[in-house]
Backbone of each chain as nested JSON, in Angstrom:
{
  "chains": [
    {"id": "A", "residues": [
      {"number": 1, "name": "UNK", "atoms": {"N": [11.174, 0.881, -16.77], "CA": [11.041, 1.335, -18.118], "C": [10.674, 0.967, -19.167]}},
      {"number": 2, "name": "UNK", "atoms": {"N": [10.063, -0.547, -19.083], "CA": [10.041, -1.034, -20.474], "C": [9.102, -0.337, -21.607]}},
      {"number": 3, "name": "UNK", "atoms": {"N": [9.645, -0.766, -22.865], "CA": [9.039, -0.092, -23.628], "C": [7.593, -0.941, -23.675]}},
      {"number": 4, "name": "UNK", "atoms": {"N": [6.682, 0.095, -24.321], "CA": [5.404, -0.523, -25.001], "C": [5.104, -1.947, -25.616]}},
      {"number": 5, "name": "UNK", "atoms": {"N": [6.199, -2.381, -26.96], "CA": [6.12, -3.406, -27.163], "C": [6.76, -4.37, -26.136]}},
      {"number": 6, "name": "UNK", "atoms": {"N": [7.537, -4.263, -25.528], "CA": [8.45, -5.151, -24.244], "C": [6.84, -5.737, -23.593]}},
      {"number": 7, "name": "UNK", "atoms": {"N": [6.213, -4.853, -23.076], "CA": [4.974, -5.096, -22.151], "C": [4.13, -5.688, -23.012]}},
      {"number": 8, "name": "UNK", "atoms": {"N": [3.798, -5.543, -23.878], "CA": [3.03, -6.028, -25.048], "C": [2.893, -7.477, -24.879]}},
      {"number": 9, "name": "UNK", "atoms": {"N": [4.567, -7.975, -25.047], "CA": [4.88, -9.103, -25.494], "C": [4.831, -9.581, -23.809]}},
      {"number": 10, "name": "UNK", "atoms": {"N": [5.14, -9.32, -22.754], "CA": [4.991, -9.543, -21.472], "C": [3.628, -10.134, -20.891]}},
      {"number": 11, "name": "UNK", "atoms": {"N": [2.825, -9.028, -21.419], "CA": [1.177, -9.003, -21.219], "C": [0.679, -10.644, -22.314]}},
      {"number": 12, "name": "UNK", "atoms": {"N": [0.967, -10.89, -23.256], "CA": [0.463, -11.66, -24.017], "C": [0.816, -13.261, -23.344]}},
      {"number": 13, "name": "UNK", "atoms": {"N": [2.176, -12.96, -22.907], "CA": [2.59, -14.225, -22.203], "C": [1.891, -14.813, -21.067]}},
      {"number": 14, "name": "UNK", "atoms": {"N": [1.525, -13.62, -20.384], "CA": [0.767, -14.236, -18.761], "C": [-0.545, -13.603, -19.127]}},
      {"number": 15, "name": "UNK", "atoms": {"N": [-1.058, -13.382, -20.05], "CA": [-2.539, -13.331, -20.622], "C": [-2.972, -12.167, -19.098]}},
      {"number": 16, "name": "UNK", "atoms": {"N": [-2.345, -10.987, -18.91], "CA": [-2.572, -10.327, -17.868], "C": [-4.325, -9.605, -18.294]}},
      {"number": 17, "name": "UNK", "atoms": {"N": [-5.042, -8.979, -17.415], "CA": [-6.455, -8.724, -17.663], "C": [-6.879, -7.46, -17.155]}},
      {"number": 18, "name": "UNK", "atoms": {"N": [-5.206, -7.046, -17.018], "CA": [-4.983, -5.366, -16.32], "C": [-4.225, -4.231, -17.288]}},
      {"number": 19, "name": "UNK", "atoms": {"N": [-4.785, -3.149, -17.409], "CA": [-3.681, -2.01, -18.2], "C": [-2.283, -2.584, -17.944]}},
      {"number": 20, "name": "UNK", "atoms": {"N": [-1.346, -2.312, -18.907], "CA": [-0.008, -2.391, -18.684], "C": [0.793, -1.347, -18.991]}},
      {"number": 21, "name": "UNK", "atoms": {"N": [1.407, -0.637, -18.397], "CA": [1.651, 0.797, -18.76], "C": [3.195, 0.975, -18.871]}},
      {"number": 22, "name": "UNK", "atoms": {"N": [3.843, 2.05, -19.713], "CA": [4.994, 2.105, -20.474], "C": [5.078, 3.309, -19.728]}},
      {"number": 23, "name": "UNK", "atoms": {"N": [6.169, 3.464, -18.866], "CA": [6.634, 5.15, -18.368], "C": [8.128, 5.182, -18.95]}},
      {"number": 24, "name": "UNK", "atoms": {"N": [7.995, 4.853, -20.091], "CA": [9.299, 4.951, -20.895], "C": [10.52, 6.452, -20.854]}},
      {"number": 25, "name": "UNK", "atoms": {"N": [9.677, 7.537, -20.756], "CA": [10.363, 8.614, -20.223], "C": [10.986, 8.801, -18.5]}},
      {"number": 26, "name": "UNK", "atoms": {"N": [10.502, 7.789, -17.89], "CA": [10.713, 8.062, -16.435], "C": [10.291, 9.123, -15.745]}},
      {"number": 27, "name": "UNK", "atoms": {"N": [8.883, 9.805, -16.234], "CA": [8.17, 10.912, -15.542], "C": [7.285, 10.525, -14.857]}},
      {"number": 28, "name": "UNK", "atoms": {"N": [6.773, 9.599, -14.76], "CA": [6.063, 8.914, -13.682], "C": [6.566, 8.572, -12.36]}},
      {"number": 29, "name": "UNK", "atoms": {"N": [7.68, 7.772, -12.596], "CA": [8.615, 7.537, -11.168], "C": [9.457, 8.614, -11.036]}},
      {"number": 30, "name": "UNK", "atoms": {"N": [9.358, 9.347, -11.387], "CA": [9.827, 11.006, -10.886], "C": [8.759, 11.467, -9.984]}},
      {"number": 31, "name": "UNK", "atoms": {"N": [7.633, 11.48, -10.712], "CA": [6.646, 12.366, -9.963], "C": [6.127, 11.525, -8.572]}},
      {"number": 32, "name": "UNK", "atoms": {"N": [6.251, 10.179, -8.92], "CA": [6.238, 9.4, -7.503], "C": [7.214, 9.293, -6.513]}},
      {"number": 33, "name": "UNK", "atoms": {"N": [8.494, 9.917, -6.696], "CA": [9.431, 9.703, -6.433], "C": [10.121, 8.479, -5.898]}},
      {"number": 34, "name": "UNK", "atoms": {"N": [10.123, 7.773, -6.762], "CA": [10.989, 6.333, -7.207], "C": [12.577, 6.468, -8.046]}},
      {"number": 35, "name": "UNK", "atoms": {"N": [12.52, 7.364, -8.287], "CA": [13.938, 7.558, -9.308], "C": [15.048, 8.528, -8.47]}},
      {"number": 36, "name": "UNK", "atoms": {"N": [16.055, 8.092, -8.066], "CA": [17.077, 9.247, -7.707], "C": [17.989, 9.675, -8.755]}},
      {"number": 37, "name": "UNK", "atoms": {"N": [17.869, 10.548, -9.053], "CA": [18.604, 11.072, -10.472], "C": [19.813, 10.988, -10.113]}},
      {"number": 38, "name": "UNK", "atoms": {"N": [20.618, 11.116, -8.819], "CA": [22.14, 11.174, -9.052], "C": [22.488, 9.64, -8.933]}},
      {"number": 39, "name": "UNK", "atoms": {"N": [22.196, 8.86, -8.615], "CA": [22.534, 7.293, -8.868], "C": [21.722, 6.391, -9.905]}},
      {"number": 40, "name": "UNK", "atoms": {"N": [20.785, 7.417, -10.359], "CA": [19.869, 6.74, -11.471], "C": [19.606, 5.542, -10.935]}},
      {"number": 41, "name": "UNK", "atoms": {"N": [19.232, 5.345, -9.828], "CA": [18.532, 4.109, -9.323], "C": [16.939, 4.32, -9.009]}},
      {"number": 42, "name": "UNK", "atoms": {"N": [16.159, 3.249, -9.334], "CA": [15.017, 3.171, -9.624], "C": [14.129, 1.942, -8.319]}},
      {"number": 43, "name": "UNK", "atoms": {"N": [13.013, 2.368, -7.541], "CA": [12.579, 1.711, -6.778], "C": [11.34, 0.926, -7.071]}},
      {"number": 44, "name": "UNK", "atoms": {"N": [11.028, -0.068, -6.374], "CA": [9.6, -1.087, -6.879], "C": [9.067, -0.299, -5.546]}},
      {"number": 45, "name": "UNK", "atoms": {"N": [7.78, -0.497, -6.36], "CA": [6.814, 0.344, -4.909], "C": [5.284, 0.173, -5.518]}},
      {"number": 46, "name": "UNK", "atoms": {"N": [4.253, -0.171, -4.599], "CA": [2.926, -0.543, -4.723], "C": [1.97, 0.796, -4.192]}},
      {"number": 47, "name": "UNK", "atoms": {"N": [1.091, 1.394, -4.802], "CA": [0.505, 2.356, -4.411], "C": [-1.071, 2.217, -4.844]}},
      {"number": 48, "name": "UNK", "atoms": {"N": [-1.904, 2.143, -3.413], "CA": [-3.388, 2.027, -3.961], "C": [-3.838, 3.313, -3.553]}},
      {"number": 49, "name": "UNK", "atoms": {"N": [-4.677, 3.814, -4.709], "CA": [-5.346, 5.187, -4.711], "C": [-7.301, 4.833, -4.737]}},
      {"number": 50, "name": "UNK", "atoms": {"N": [-7.599, 5.567, -4.03], "CA": [-9.671, 5.203, -3.919], "C": [-10.089, 6.54, -4.954]}},
      {"number": 51, "name": "UNK", "atoms": {"N": [-11.131, 6.155, -4.734], "CA": [-11.935, 6.584, -5.59], "C": [-12.112, 8.611, -5.904]}},
      {"number": 52, "name": "UNK", "atoms": {"N": [-11.394, 8.9, -4.71], "CA": [-11.447, 10.578, -4.882], "C": [-9.765, 11.022, -5.093]}},
      {"number": 53, "name": "UNK", "atoms": {"N": [-9.174, 9.992, -5.406], "CA": [-7.483, 10.071, -6.057], "C": [-6.871, 10.346, -5.106]}},
      {"number": 54, "name": "UNK", "atoms": {"N": [-6.846, 9.786, -3.878], "CA": [-6.391, 9.931, -2.466], "C": [-5.294, 8.611, -2.19]}},
      {"number": 55, "name": "UNK", "atoms": {"N": [-3.916, 8.728, -1.812], "CA": [-3.496, 7.553, -1.729], "C": [-3.585, 6.888, -0.344]}},
      {"number": 56, "name": "UNK", "atoms": {"N": [-4.051, 5.42, -0.555], "CA": [-4.493, 5.234, 0.889], "C": [-3.814, 4.231, 1.347]}},
      {"number": 57, "name": "UNK", "atoms": {"N": [-2.959, 3.146, 0.647], "CA": [-1.657, 2.721, 0.706], "C": [-0.027, 2.8, 0.257]}},
      {"number": 58, "name": "UNK", "atoms": {"N": [0.743, 2.793, 0.734], "CA": [1.921, 2.571, -0.192], "C": [3.203, 1.546, 0.496]}},
      {"number": 59, "name": "UNK", "atoms": {"N": [3.561, 0.671, -0.43], "CA": [3.983, -0.456, -0.207], "C": [5.579, -0.182, -0.96]}},
      {"number": 60, "name": "UNK", "atoms": {"N": [6.728, -0.48, -0.656], "CA": [8.352, 0.055, -0.738], "C": [8.912, -1.168, -0.807]}},
      {"number": 61, "name": "UNK", "atoms": {"N": [9.894, -1.205, -1.288], "CA": [10.814, -2.113, -1.61], "C": [10.342, -3.644, -1.622]}},
      {"number": 62, "name": "UNK", "atoms": {"N": [11.413, -4.524, -0.74], "CA": [10.438, -6.05, -1.115], "C": [9.117, -5.94, -0.904]}},
      {"number": 63, "name": "UNK", "atoms": {"N": [8.489, -5.632, -0.024], "CA": [7.552, -5.952, 0.268], "C": [6.1, -5.114, -0.838]}},
      {"number": 64, "name": "UNK", "atoms": {"N": [6.797, -4.424, -1.583], "CA": [6.239, -4.204, -3.29], "C": [5.753, -4.947, -3.762]}},
      {"number": 65, "name": "UNK", "atoms": {"N": [6.734, -5.973, -3.534], "CA": [6.369, -7.11, -4.665], "C": [5.306, -8.018, -4.44]}},
      {"number": 66, "name": "UNK", "atoms": {"N": [5.056, -8.372, -2.854], "CA": [4.255, -9.114, -2.012], "C": [2.993, -8.174, -2.322]}},
      {"number": 67, "name": "UNK", "atoms": {"N": [2.008, -8.963, -3.138], "CA": [0.244, -8.027, -3.035], "C": [-0.321, -7.731, -1.747]}},
      {"number": 68, "name": "UNK", "atoms": {"N": [0.397, -8.756, -1.004], "CA": [-0.614, -8.751, 0.5], "C": [-0.875, -7.58, 1.197]}},
      {"number": 69, "name": "UNK", "atoms": {"N": [-0.056, -6.5, 0.756], "CA": [-0.187, -5.082, 1.562], "C": [-1.123, -4.451, 0.693]}},
      {"number": 70, "name": "UNK", "atoms": {"N": [-1.309, -4.879, -0.7], "CA": [-2.179, -3.981, -1.389], "C": [-3.439, -4.288, -1.182]}},
      {"number": 71, "name": "UNK", "atoms": {"N": [-3.493, -5.881, -1.072], "CA": [-4.781, -6.666, -0.532], "C": [-5.679, -6.283, 0.746]}},
      {"number": 72, "name": "UNK", "atoms": {"N": [-4.595, -6.062, 1.364], "CA": [-5.129, -5.578, 2.854], "C": [-5.869, -4.149, 2.479]}},
      {"number": 73, "name": "UNK", "atoms": {"N": [-5.155, -3.19, 1.793], "CA": [-5.707, -1.755, 1.346], "C": [-7.163, -1.869, 0.876]}},
      {"number": 74, "name": "UNK", "atoms": {"N": [-6.975, -2.951, -0.084], "CA": [-8.293, -2.923, -0.789], "C": [-9.294, -3.471, -0.016]}},
      {"number": 75, "name": "UNK", "atoms": {"N": [-9.038, -4.347, 0.978], "CA": [-9.97, -4.806, 1.99], "C": [-10.903, -3.551, 2.889]}},
      {"number": 76, "name": "UNK", "atoms": {"N": [-10.143, -2.704, 2.616], "CA": [-10.788, -1.547, 3.628], "C": [-11.949, -0.886, 2.294]}},
      {"number": 77, "name": "UNK", "atoms": {"N": [-11.691, -1.033, 1.247], "CA": [-12.777, -0.737, 0.376], "C": [-13.679, -1.422, 0.689]}},
      {"number": 78, "name": "UNK", "atoms": {"N": [-14.039, -3.069, 0.442], "CA": [-15.12, -3.556, 0.604], "C": [-15.581, -3.557, 1.842]}},
      {"number": 79, "name": "UNK", "atoms": {"N": [-14.632, -3.529, 2.941], "CA": [-15.617, -3.663, 4.353], "C": [-16.579, -2.227, 4.067]}},
      {"number": 80, "name": "UNK", "atoms": {"N": [-15.903, -1.29, 3.477], "CA": [-16.95, 0.361, 3.332], "C": [-17.733, 0.205, 2.551]}},
      {"number": 81, "name": "UNK", "atoms": {"N": [-17.418, -0.77, 1.512], "CA": [-18.79, -0.654, 0.596], "C": [-19.836, -1.861, 1.134]}},
      {"number": 82, "name": "UNK", "atoms": {"N": [-19.853, -2.741, 2.177], "CA": [-20.447, -3.36, 2.806], "C": [-21.121, -2.801, 4.156]}},
      {"number": 83, "name": "UNK", "atoms": {"N": [-20.496, -1.542, 4.468], "CA": [-21.451, -1.269, 5.48], "C": [-22.106, 0.053, 5.075]}},
      {"number": 84, "name": "UNK", "atoms": {"N": [-22.055, 0.49, 3.808], "CA": [-22.572, 1.574, 3.124], "C": [-23.812, 1.403, 2.52]}},
      {"number": 85, "name": "UNK", "atoms": {"N": [-24.988, 1.747, 3.1], "CA": [-26.357, 1.231, 2.765], "C": [-26.56, 1.981, 1.155]}}
    ]},
    {"id": "B", "residues": [
      {"number": 1, "name": "UNK", "atoms": {"N": [-10.915, -13.535, -2.803], "CA": [-9.747, -12.531, -3.167], "C": [-9.902, -12.021, -4.601]}},
      {"number": 2, "name": "UNK", "atoms": {"N": [-10.22, -12.79, -5.598], "CA": [-10.321, -12.253, -6.923], "C": [-11.296, -11.603, -7.076]}},
      {"number": 3, "name": "UNK", "atoms": {"N": [-12.173, -11.663, -6.742], "CA": [-13.374, -10.532, -6.846], "C": [-12.804, -9.284, -6.562]}},
      {"number": 4, "name": "UNK", "atoms": {"N": [-12.037, -9.338, -5.222], "CA": [-11.616, -8.045, -4.533], "C": [-10.529, -7.549, -5.848]}},
      {"number": 5, "name": "UNK", "atoms": {"N": [-10.009, -8.253, -6.729], "CA": [-8.924, -7.632, -7.479], "C": [-9.402, -7.202, -8.813]}},
      {"number": 6, "name": "UNK", "atoms": {"N": [-10.194, -8.298, -9.145], "CA": [-11.077, -8.062, -10.416], "C": [-11.694, -6.535, -10.301]}},
      {"number": 7, "name": "UNK", "atoms": {"N": [-12.307, -6.145, -9.345], "CA": [-12.861, -4.965, -8.972], "C": [-12.27, -3.746, -8.83]}},
      {"number": 8, "name": "UNK", "atoms": {"N": [-10.65, -4.17, -9.198], "CA": [-9.965, -2.95, -9.393], "C": [-9.335, -2.648, -10.834]}},
      {"number": 9, "name": "UNK", "atoms": {"N": [-9.047, -1.326, -11.031], "CA": [-8.192, -1.008, -12.173], "C": [-6.854, -1.562, -11.578]}},
      {"number": 10, "name": "UNK", "atoms": {"N": [-5.945, -2.574, -12.29], "CA": [-5.054, -2.185, -11.762], "C": [-3.454, -2.193, -12.767]}},
      {"number": 11, "name": "UNK", "atoms": {"N": [-2.946, -1.318, -12.557], "CA": [-2.043, -0.966, -13.689], "C": [-0.727, -1.055, -13.001]}},
      {"number": 12, "name": "UNK", "atoms": {"N": [0.034, -1.962, -13.843], "CA": [1.256, -2.457, -13.836], "C": [2.366, -1.628, -14.561]}},
      {"number": 13, "name": "UNK", "atoms": {"N": [3.247, -0.885, -13.815], "CA": [4.082, -0.186, -14.65], "C": [5.368, -0.867, -14.624]}},
      {"number": 14, "name": "UNK", "atoms": {"N": [5.928, -1.16, -15.663], "CA": [7.171, -1.644, -15.411], "C": [8.325, -0.864, -15.489]}},
      {"number": 15, "name": "UNK", "atoms": {"N": [9.408, -0.922, -15.138], "CA": [10.604, 0.074, -14.931], "C": [11.542, -0.956, -14.715]}},
      {"number": 16, "name": "UNK", "atoms": {"N": [12.474, -0.623, -15.671], "CA": [13.706, -1.12, -16.116], "C": [14.917, -0.18, -16.146]}},
      {"number": 17, "name": "UNK", "atoms": {"N": [16.152, -0.58, -15.516], "CA": [17.066, -0.209, -15.926], "C": [17.697, -0.133, -17.056]}},
      {"number": 18, "name": "UNK", "atoms": {"N": [18.182, 0.541, -18.202], "CA": [18.737, 0.684, -19.03], "C": [20.32, 0.263, -18.989]}},
      {"number": 19, "name": "UNK", "atoms": {"N": [20.785, -0.672, -18.798], "CA": [22.181, -0.675, -18.588], "C": [23.077, -0.881, -19.872]}},
      {"number": 20, "name": "UNK", "atoms": {"N": [22.398, -0.977, -20.921], "CA": [23.397, -1.012, -22.075], "C": [24.111, 0.357, -22.127]}},
      {"number": 21, "name": "UNK", "atoms": {"N": [25.277, 0.277, -22.782], "CA": [26.051, 1.377, -23.159], "C": [26.916, 1.555, -21.928]}},
      {"number": 22, "name": "UNK", "atoms": {"N": [26.634, 0.811, -20.69], "CA": [27.784, 1.253, -19.486], "C": [28.891, 0.392, -19.638]}},
      {"number": 23, "name": "UNK", "atoms": {"N": [29.766, 0.957, -20.556], "CA": [30.913, 0.031, -20.812], "C": [31.94, -0.165, -19.834]}},
      {"number": 24, "name": "UNK", "atoms": {"N": [31.901, 1.009, -18.822], "CA": [33.294, 0.536, -17.764], "C": [32.616, -0.358, -16.452]}},
      {"number": 25, "name": "UNK", "atoms": {"N": [33.68, -1.035, -16.552], "CA": [33.295, -1.897, -15.339], "C": [34.422, -1.415, -14.233]}},
      {"number": 26, "name": "UNK", "atoms": {"N": [34.424, -1.019, -13.092], "CA": [35.008, -0.8, -11.932], "C": [36.202, -2.231, -11.617]}},
      {"number": 27, "name": "UNK", "atoms": {"N": [37.374, -2.064, -11.204], "CA": [38.366, -2.857, -10.688], "C": [37.514, -3.513, -9.525]}},
      {"number": 28, "name": "UNK", "atoms": {"N": [38.016, -4.856, -9.274], "CA": [37.275, -5.231, -7.758], "C": [37.651, -4.409, -6.776]}},
      {"number": 29, "name": "UNK", "atoms": {"N": [38.992, -3.702, -6.43], "CA": [39.161, -3.167, -5.483], "C": [38.587, -2.213, -4.955]}},
      {"number": 30, "name": "UNK", "atoms": {"N": [37.62, -1.424, -6.657], "CA": [37.273, -0.182, -6.757], "C": [35.575, -0.584, -6.31]}},
      {"number": 31, "name": "UNK", "atoms": {"N": [35.121, -1.748, -6.039], "CA": [33.664, -1.924, -6.151], "C": [33.147, -1.364, -4.454]}},
      {"number": 32, "name": "UNK", "atoms": {"N": [31.95, -0.609, -5.059], "CA": [31.476, -0.012, -3.787], "C": [30.018, -0.967, -3.554]}},
      {"number": 33, "name": "UNK", "atoms": {"N": [29.239, -0.936, -2.639], "CA": [27.942, -1.227, -2.45], "C": [26.795, -0.278, -3.285]}},
      {"number": 34, "name": "UNK", "atoms": {"N": [25.961, -1.277, -3.708], "CA": [24.95, -0.552, -4.674], "C": [24.135, 0.599, -3.613]}},
      {"number": 35, "name": "UNK", "atoms": {"N": [23.811, 1.74, -4.813], "CA": [22.992, 2.624, -3.61], "C": [21.734, 1.955, -3.404]}},
      {"number": 36, "name": "UNK", "atoms": {"N": [21.25, 2.707, -1.973], "CA": [19.979, 2.286, -1.425], "C": [18.746, 2.793, -2.053]}},
      {"number": 37, "name": "UNK", "atoms": {"N": [17.832, 1.914, -2.629], "CA": [16.866, 2.197, -3.137], "C": [16.279, 3.567, -2.752]}},
      {"number": 38, "name": "UNK", "atoms": {"N": [15.502, 4.587, -3.715], "CA": [15.094, 5.992, -3.397], "C": [13.751, 5.525, -2.646]}},
      {"number": 39, "name": "UNK", "atoms": {"N": [13.331, 6.382, -1.55], "CA": [12.099, 6.117, -0.649], "C": [10.875, 7.617, -1.338]}},
      {"number": 40, "name": "UNK", "atoms": {"N": [9.877, 7.116, -1.823], "CA": [9.235, 8.053, -2.316], "C": [8.662, 9.149, -1.108]}},
      {"number": 41, "name": "UNK", "atoms": {"N": [8.771, 10.328, -1.494], "CA": [8.467, 11.468, -1.003], "C": [6.647, 11.377, -0.677]}},
      {"number": 42, "name": "UNK", "atoms": {"N": [5.995, 11.08, -1.224], "CA": [4.507, 10.684, -1.454], "C": [4.09, 9.938, 0.144]}},
      {"number": 43, "name": "UNK", "atoms": {"N": [2.91, 10.705, 1.067], "CA": [2.745, 10.134, 1.779], "C": [1.194, 9.537, 1.881]}},
      {"number": 44, "name": "UNK", "atoms": {"N": [0.891, 8.517, 2.624], "CA": [-0.652, 8.218, 2.725], "C": [-1.312, 9.215, 3.01]}},
      {"number": 45, "name": "UNK", "atoms": {"N": [-2.507, 9.69, 2.171], "CA": [-3.528, 10.963, 2.499], "C": [-3.386, 11.774, 1.273]}},
      {"number": 46, "name": "UNK", "atoms": {"N": [-2.387, 12.063, 0.71], "CA": [-1.829, 13.217, -0.317], "C": [-2.461, 12.612, -1.678]}},
      {"number": 47, "name": "UNK", "atoms": {"N": [-2.892, 13.563, -2.759], "CA": [-3.437, 13.218, -3.789], "C": [-2.164, 12.287, -4.597]}},
      {"number": 48, "name": "UNK", "atoms": {"N": [-2.681, 11.308, -5.501], "CA": [-1.815, 10.682, -6.302], "C": [-1.608, 11.541, -7.411]}},
      {"number": 49, "name": "UNK", "atoms": {"N": [-0.182, 11.815, -7.745], "CA": [0.073, 12.683, -8.741], "C": [-0.52, 11.922, -9.887]}},
      {"number": 50, "name": "UNK", "atoms": {"N": [-1.319, 13.147, -11.201], "CA": [-1.924, 12.082, -12.09], "C": [-0.792, 11.856, -13.298]}},
      {"number": 51, "name": "UNK", "atoms": {"N": [-1.358, 11.069, -14.303], "CA": [-0.453, 11.108, -15.27], "C": [-0.976, 10.474, -16.365]}},
      {"number": 52, "name": "UNK", "atoms": {"N": [-0.632, 10.586, -17.569], "CA": [-1.58, 9.668, -19.028], "C": [-0.022, 9.04, -19.568]}},
      {"number": 53, "name": "UNK", "atoms": {"N": [-0.272, 7.515, -19.643], "CA": [0.488, 6.539, -20.133], "C": [-0.021, 5.662, -20.905]}},
      {"number": 54, "name": "UNK", "atoms": {"N": [0.621, 5.155, -22.082], "CA": [0.312, 4.287, -23.041], "C": [0.202, 2.993, -22.626]}},
      {"number": 55, "name": "UNK", "atoms": {"N": [-0.889, 1.933, -23.113], "CA": [-0.711, 0.707, -22.526], "C": [0.02, -0.126, -23.698]}},
      {"number": 56, "name": "UNK", "atoms": {"N": [-0.057, -1.269, -23.701], "CA": [0.335, -2.184, -24.509], "C": [-0.501, -1.781, -25.824]}},
      {"number": 57, "name": "UNK", "atoms": {"N": [-1.53, -1.631, -26.287], "CA": [-2.125, -1.228, -27.516], "C": [-1.97, 0.241, -27.875]}},
      {"number": 58, "name": "UNK", "atoms": {"N": [-1.365, 0.824, -26.835], "CA": [-0.811, 2.269, -27.374], "C": [-2.107, 2.828, -27.003]}},
      {"number": 59, "name": "UNK", "atoms": {"N": [-3.208, 2.718, -26.317], "CA": [-4.247, 3.529, -25.899], "C": [-3.56, 4.181, -24.637]}},
      {"number": 60, "name": "UNK", "atoms": {"N": [-3.881, 5.724, -24.677], "CA": [-3.772, 6.422, -23.27], "C": [-4.506, 6.309, -22.318]}},
      {"number": 61, "name": "UNK", "atoms": {"N": [-3.779, 5.791, -21.067], "CA": [-4.322, 5.949, -19.653], "C": [-4.001, 6.854, -19.04]}},
      {"number": 62, "name": "UNK", "atoms": {"N": [-5.337, 7.506, -18.393], "CA": [-4.916, 8.648, -17.458], "C": [-5.543, 8.226, -16.43]}},
      {"number": 63, "name": "UNK", "atoms": {"N": [-4.599, 8.412, -15.405], "CA": [-5.018, 7.919, -13.683], "C": [-6.654, 8.727, -13.177]}},
      {"number": 64, "name": "UNK", "atoms": {"N": [-6.638, 10.353, -13.405], "CA": [-7.624, 11.086, -12.981], "C": [-9.041, 10.376, -13.85]}},
      {"number": 65, "name": "UNK", "atoms": {"N": [-8.763, 9.749, -14.771], "CA": [-10.139, 9.445, -15.644], "C": [-10.737, 8.254, -14.56]}},
      {"number": 66, "name": "UNK", "atoms": {"N": [-10.005, 7.308, -13.859], "CA": [-10.911, 6.522, -12.844], "C": [-11.396, 7.572, -11.435]}},
      {"number": 67, "name": "UNK", "atoms": {"N": [-11.344, 8.624, -11.459], "CA": [-11.611, 9.114, -10.436], "C": [-13.052, 9.053, -10.325]}},
      {"number": 68, "name": "UNK", "atoms": {"N": [-13.494, 9.062, -8.796], "CA": [-15.014, 8.999, -8.631], "C": [-15.577, 7.611, -9.454]}},
      {"number": 69, "name": "UNK", "atoms": {"N": [-14.78, 6.689, -10.06], "CA": [-15.504, 5.421, -10.78], "C": [-14.799, 4.02, -9.988]}},
      {"number": 70, "name": "UNK", "atoms": {"N": [-13.272, 4.654, -10.002], "CA": [-12.913, 2.976, -9.278], "C": [-11.682, 3.354, -8.435]}},
      {"number": 71, "name": "UNK", "atoms": {"N": [-11.432, 2.472, -7.603], "CA": [-10.024, 2.377, -6.657], "C": [-9.009, 1.84, -7.694]}},
      {"number": 72, "name": "UNK", "atoms": {"N": [-7.64, 2.792, -7.707], "CA": [-6.655, 1.897, -8.317], "C": [-5.52, 1.734, -7.768]}},
      {"number": 73, "name": "UNK", "atoms": {"N": [-4.869, 0.255, -8.227], "CA": [-3.888, -0.27, -7.432], "C": [-2.654, 0.086, -8.67]}},
      {"number": 74, "name": "UNK", "atoms": {"N": [-1.66, 0.883, -8.058], "CA": [-0.313, 1.196, -8.947], "C": [0.717, 0.747, -8.509]}},
      {"number": 75, "name": "UNK", "atoms": {"N": [1.181, -0.44, -9.404], "CA": [2.363, -1.339, -9.328], "C": [3.732, -1.039, -10.161]}},
      {"number": 76, "name": "UNK", "atoms": {"N": [4.564, -0.402, -9.318], "CA": [5.753, -0.068, -10.437], "C": [6.68, -1.276, -9.829]}},
      {"number": 77, "name": "UNK", "atoms": {"N": [7.139, -2.044, -11.112], "CA": [8.084, -2.848, -11.101], "C": [9.279, -2.693, -11.93]}},
      {"number": 78, "name": "UNK", "atoms": {"N": [10.595, -2.681, -11.147], "CA": [11.707, -2.194, -11.911], "C": [12.387, -3.646, -12.044]}},
      {"number": 79, "name": "UNK", "atoms": {"N": [12.916, -3.573, -13.193], "CA": [13.445, -4.729, -13.683], "C": [12.987, -6.333, -13.647]}},
      {"number": 80, "name": "UNK", "atoms": {"N": [11.679, -5.746, -14.397], "CA": [10.453, -7.195, -13.866], "C": [10.458, -7.806, -15.162]}},
      {"number": 81, "name": "UNK", "atoms": {"N": [10.284, -7.601, -16.449], "CA": [9.836, -8.304, -17.46], "C": [10.822, -8.101, -18.819]}},
      {"number": 82, "name": "UNK", "atoms": {"N": [11.921, -7.37, -18.603], "CA": [12.781, -7.543, -19.948], "C": [14.028, -7.695, -19.074]}},
      {"number": 83, "name": "UNK", "atoms": {"N": [15.029, -8.121, -20.428], "CA": [16.464, -8.173, -19.602], "C": [17.158, -6.699, -19.408]}},
      {"number": 84, "name": "UNK", "atoms": {"N": [16.287, -5.543, -19.952], "CA": [16.536, -4.422, -19.773], "C": [18.338, -4.2, -20.18]}}
    ]}
  ]
}
């Protein structure tokens, strides 16, 4: 839960081209089941959400750092787009 | 690959443990293994919980604003960007 100022500095350093959000109050990590209240431990994860707002892919743990899974999930969108007249 | 990514609105939620203020250090003999990372209860096929969070400019970003418009990648990164 980096603060917005910390995120801003990071975003400037690496020139990110996507929104970098701050979940300072830990509400979203809780809603996504990534916060263990008892141990105060947090998990890394990547979710792919389609245009209907449905989760189509979940990567957790070490694999969440590797974007390969997210790329694969996104390629499904590309294939659908290519086959849709 | 880059084109594919460019077509997505990608969120990167940086998550960091705040360890400042934790002053007690257990003795070596009392150390235990760190707790396992929690596993999400969400499943593929379920609706993604909606949220509104500020970006680096203070602008509020709401997930549901992308509904019907764009696919979204949500990346939750713990201990990623600051010394926490």
